[in-house]
N, C-alpha and C positions, 0 to 999 in steps of 0.2 A: 460461351462469352468469358473472357477473362476478367478478374476483378481490377478494376482501376487502382493502380498502386500510389500512394503518397508517402512522402517523407513525414515521419511523425517524430516530434520531440517532445518527450515528457520530462517535466522539471521537477525533480524530487524523488529520491530512490527510497522513501518510506513505504508503509503498507500500500498506500493507494497508488503510488507511482508505479511500484514494481509489480502488483497484481493488475494494473492496467496494461502494462508492457506485455505481461504473460497472456492475458485474455486476447490481446491483438495478435500476437504471434499465433496462438492456438486457432485464431480465425484466418490465418494464411497472410498476414501483413509480414512483409519482410524486411522493410526499412524503418526500424523502430530504435530510436536512441533515448536513453535515459541519462540525465546528468543530474548531479547534486553538488551543492557547494562544498560538502565534506569530503576529505579524502579517504576517510575510513568508513565502514558499515558495520553496524548501524551508526548513523549520525548522532553524536552524543546530544545533541540539542534538538532532535527530531520529535514531532509530537506523539510518536509511539515509543519514545525510548527516554525522554527526559523525565525530571523528577515529577512534574506535573501529571504525567500520563494522560493527555487530553483524548486519547484513543485507546479503548479498551475493548477486549474481546467480549462477545456476549455471556450473560450469566444467565442460568435458569431461573424461573419464577420460584420454585420450591427453595433454591438457595437463598434468594433474597429474602424470602419469608423466614427462614431460619435465622438469618443475620439480624433482621429487625426485630425478631422476638428475643433476642439477647439482651 
């Protein structure tokens, strides 16, 4: 039985938006559209790119301990 295909619109081309689109495509979705208000990537005011950097990659526990001890 073929998968039911739905049109999918993802708003935002940051880390979460693009990784969601990639995951859907890897699972066989074919009609995935990503839009963003910025005309350049990465968006200068995006959560993973702006000065506040509200989205960060994971840091190991040992590194956190070393930083806290300084």
